[in-house]
C-alpha positions, -999 to +999 in steps of 0.1 A: +390-312-272+401-284-291+439-279-288+450-243-307+486-248-319+509-215-323+518-206-359+557-219-353+542-254-346+520-255-375+546-268-393+537-303-378+500-305-375+493-284-410+465-268-389+458-239-362+434-258-343+429-296-334+411-323-321+427-347-294+424-366-263+436-369-230+427-371-193+458-351-182+479-324-201+507-353-202+482-376-217+474-352-245+509-340-253+516-378-255+485-378-278+494-354-300+531-366-306+519-401-319+499-380-344+520-352-350+558-364-341+582-343-323+558-317-312+558-329-276+595-319-277+591-285-292+568-281-261+583-299-234+621-303-223+642-332-216+636-328-180+598-328-186+590-292-178+578-265-202+597-248-223+611-211-211+593-196-243+557-220-247+527-214-226+500-236-222+462-224-211+432-247-199+402-230-204+421-194-196+442-203-169+482-207-173+492-241-162+523-255-160+515-290-143+520-317-168+492-336-147+469-310-147+438-327-153+415-326-186+378-326-196+368-335-235+352-303-233+385-283-224+400-258-244+439-260-249+454-232-260+494-237-262+510-204-267+547-198-278+560-159-262+581-135-286+613-119-283+632-097-302+641-058-301 
């Protein structure tokens, strides 16, 4: 499936988009972390929750559920919230 990586995390992937597989969001993130060590920790905290500044969308719908099922044709977008003043 197609995964869009936010610019702040592209230092891990060296790409804006990557292809990865997983039956669930958790499996997808595990696959990404195997290929790009440390990436999952920037997205998911120690309590297995999406970090406060991260949003994950599957086919345009936001999800926080790591058990969210995925299909090979899905598009996953990982976004990082902007802050500042």
